[in-house]
C-alpha positions as CSV (number, residue, x, y, z in Angstrom):
1,M,86.2,78.4,93.2
2,Q,85.9,78.2,89.4
3,L,82.6,80.0,89.7
4,K,84.1,82.9,91.7
5,I,86.9,83.2,89.2
6,S,84.5,83.3,86.3
7,L,82.3,86.0,88.0
8,K,85.5,88.0,88.7
9,Q,86.6,87.8,85.1
10,A,83.1,88.6,83.9
11,E,83.1,91.7,86.1
12,R,86.4,92.9,84.8
13,K,85.3,92.4,81.2
14,V,82.1,94.3,81.8
15,L,84.0,97.1,83.5
16,K,86.6,97.2,80.7
17,T,83.9,97.4,78.1
18,A,82.4,100.4,79.8
19,F,85.7,102.3,79.2
20,Q,86.8,100.8,76.0
21,H,85.0,103.2,73.6
22,G,87.9,105.8,73.7
23,L,85.8,108.8,74.7
24,W,87.6,109.3,78.0
25,D,90.9,109.1,76.1
26,V,89.8,112.1,74.0
27,F,88.9,113.9,77.2
28,I,92.3,113.1,78.7
29,G,94.0,114.3,75.6
30,C,92.0,117.7,75.7
31,V,93.2,118.1,79.3
32,V,96.8,117.5,78.3
33,L,96.4,119.9,75.5
34,Q,96.2,122.7,78.1
35,F,99.9,122.2,79.0
36,A,100.7,122.9,75.3
37,I,98.6,126.0,74.8
38,A,98.5,127.7,78.1
39,P,102.2,128.8,78.0
40,L,101.5,130.5,74.7
41,L,98.6,132.5,76.2
42,S,100.4,133.5,79.4
43,R,101.8,136.8,78.0
44,S,98.4,138.1,76.8
45,L,96.1,136.7,79.3
46,G,98.3,136.4,82.4
47,D,99.3,133.2,84.3
48,F,95.9,132.6,86.0
49,W,93.6,133.2,83.1
50,S,95.7,131.4,80.6
51,S,94.8,128.2,82.5
52,A,91.3,129.2,83.8
53,V,90.2,129.8,80.2
54,F,90.3,126.1,79.6
55,L,87.7,125.2,82.3
56,P,84.7,126.0,80.0
57,F,86.4,124.1,77.2
58,W,86.8,121.0,79.4
59,A,83.2,121.3,80.5
60,L,81.9,121.5,76.9
61,V,84.1,118.4,76.0
62,F,82.8,116.6,79.0
63,V,79.1,117.3,78.2
64,V,79.6,116.3,74.6
65,I,81.2,113.0,75.7
66,L,78.3,112.3,78.1
67,L,75.8,112.9,75.3
68,V,77.7,110.7,72.9
69,R,78.0,108.0,75.5
70,N,74.3,108.2,76.3
71,Y,72.9,108.3,72.7
72,I,75.6,106.4,70.8
73,V,77.5,104.1,73.1
74,R,74.9,102.9,75.6
75,P,72.4,101.7,73.0
76,R,75.2,99.4,71.7
77,I,76.4,97.8,74.9
78,G,73.4,98.3,77.2
79,L,73.2,99.8,80.6
80,V,75.5,98.3,83.2
81,K,74.2,98.7,86.7
82,F,76.9,98.0,89.4
83,G,76.1,96.6,92.8
84,P,76.9,98.3,96.1
85,Y,80.4,96.9,96.4
86,R,81.5,97.9,92.9
87,K,79.8,101.3,93.3
88,R,81.9,101.9,96.5
89,K,85.1,100.9,94.7
90,L,84.3,103.1,91.8
91,T,83.6,106.0,94.1
92,K,87.0,105.6,95.7
93,L,88.7,105.4,92.4
94,V,87.0,108.6,91.3
95,A,87.9,110.3,94.5
96,V,91.5,109.4,94.2
97,M,91.8,110.3,90.6
98,L,90.1,113.6,91.3
99,A,92.5,114.4,94.1
100,V,95.5,113.6,92.0
101,N,94.1,115.5,89.1
102,I,93.7,118.7,91.2
103,I,97.2,118.3,92.5
104,A,98.6,117.7,89.0
105,F,96.7,120.7,87.6
106,I,98.1,123.0,90.3
107,L,101.6,121.9,89.8
108,G,101.3,121.9,86.0
109,A,100.0,125.4,86.0
110,F,103.0,126.4,88.2
111,L,105.4,124.7,86.0
112,A,104.0,125.8,82.7
113,L,103.3,129.4,83.5
114,N,105.7,130.5,86.3
115,Y,109.0,129.4,85.1
116,K,111.2,132.3,84.4
117,G,114.7,131.1,84.9
118,S,116.5,127.8,85.0
119,P,114.6,124.5,84.8
120,G,113.4,122.8,87.9
121,W,114.0,119.2,87.5
122,T,112.7,118.3,91.0
123,H,109.3,119.9,90.4
124,T,109.1,118.6,86.9
125,L,109.8,115.1,88.0
126,L,107.4,115.4,91.0
127,L,104.5,116.5,88.7
128,G,105.3,113.7,86.2
129,L,105.4,111.0,88.9
130,I,102.0,112.2,90.3
131,V,100.4,112.0,86.9
132,L,102.1,108.6,86.3
133,L,100.7,107.4,89.6
134,L,97.2,108.6,88.5
135,S,97.4,106.8,85.2
136,T,98.8,103.6,86.8
137,I,95.8,103.4,89.3
138,A,93.4,103.9,86.5
139,A,95.1,101.3,84.2
140,Y,95.3,98.8,86.9
141,Y,91.7,99.2,88.1
142,L,90.2,99.4,84.6
143,N,92.6,96.9,83.0
144,L,93.5,99.3,80.3
145,I,97.3,99.4,79.8
146,R,97.1,102.4,77.5
147,Y,96.3,104.7,80.4
148,F,99.6,103.8,82.0
149,I,101.3,104.6,78.6
150,Y,99.6,108.0,78.7
151,G,101.2,108.7,82.1
152,L,104.6,107.8,80.7
153,L,104.0,110.1,77.8
154,F,103.2,112.9,80.1
155,L,106.3,112.3,82.2
156,F,108.4,112.2,79.0
157,S,106.8,115.4,77.8
158,L,107.9,117.2,80.9
159,L,111.4,115.8,81.0
160,I,112.1,116.2,77.2
161,G,110.7,119.7,77.4
162,E,113.1,120.7,80.2
163,W,116.0,119.0,78.4
164,S,115.2,120.9,75.2
165,Y,115.1,124.1,77.2
166,V,118.5,123.4,78.6
167,Q,120.1,122.4,75.4
168,F,118.3,124.6,72.8
169,R,116.6,127.3,74.9
170,L,113.2,126.5,73.5
171,A,110.5,129.0,74.4
172,H,108.2,127.9,77.3
173,H,110.5,125.0,78.1
174,G,109.4,123.2,75.0
175,F,106.0,122.4,76.4
176,P,104.0,123.5,73.4
177,I,105.8,121.0,71.3
178,T,106.1,118.0,73.7
179,F,102.6,118.3,75.1
180,G,101.2,119.1,71.7
181,I,102.5,115.8,70.4
182,T,101.4,113.9,73.5
183,A,97.9,115.4,73.4
184,G,97.6,114.6,69.7
185,I,98.6,110.9,70.3
186,I,96.1,110.4,73.2
187,I,93.2,112.2,71.2
188,F,94.0,110.2,68.0
189,T,94.2,106.9,70.0
190,G,90.8,107.7,71.6
191,L,89.2,108.3,68.2
192,I,90.6,105.1,66.8
193,H,89.1,103.2,69.7
194,F,85.8,105.0,69.3
195,F,85.5,104.2,65.6
196,R,86.6,100.6,66.2
197,F,83.9,100.4,68.8
198,L,81.2,101.7,66.4
199,R,82.3,99.1,63.8
200,S,82.4,96.2,66.2
201,C,79.2,97.1,68.1
202,P,76.5,98.0,65.7
203,L,73.0,99.0,66.9
204,P,70.8,96.0,67.7
205,A,67.6,95.5,65.7
206,N,65.5,96.6,68.5
207,Q,67.3,99.5,70.3
208,T,65.9,98.7,73.7
209,T,68.6,99.2,76.3
210,S,69.5,96.1,78.2
211,E,70.6,96.1,81.8
212,E,73.1,94.0,83.6
213,T,74.0,94.1,87.2
214,V,77.6,93.7,88.4
215,R,78.1,93.3,92.1
């Protein structure tokens, strides 16, 4: 029994290490940044293109993160090769997160770009809860509590933005302000974790990549 517990703890530690470098936090922050900037572009580009214009930007950030992970992160922690069971669970997690992300993106584009009149608290709350569900799943599976906090920040950005629109009639439902702050917090947090990672995990003397299998 003790051996099984130790293996389970070791597996969680390895999985958490693979996501502790903060690069995916930066990517999440860049996605959230869309909700701050897109409303400002809707008048000049239209509702559709003001959101679609971010797709190449996300792709570029994603490619940069992969390059940094492969050439800077991986030489420091080695290459973790997961077994069939863990691969299936990771595939399910990615599928769920992708599905929720697509739903959140569609609802977010609708909320951020198509609101013309009174605030829609029902739709706002629904979108916020979907994103919170996504972040909760990721936080639980990866054992990273800050992902859950990101979901709360997203939800609060929506609700505070709607409240500021009702109280002060801020343009674009206050989203450029609320989501701008939230995106800045997430990106800054990711950068802090990344630089901490570089400081705590220097390059080994021989830069041969080690491999470890987690089943």
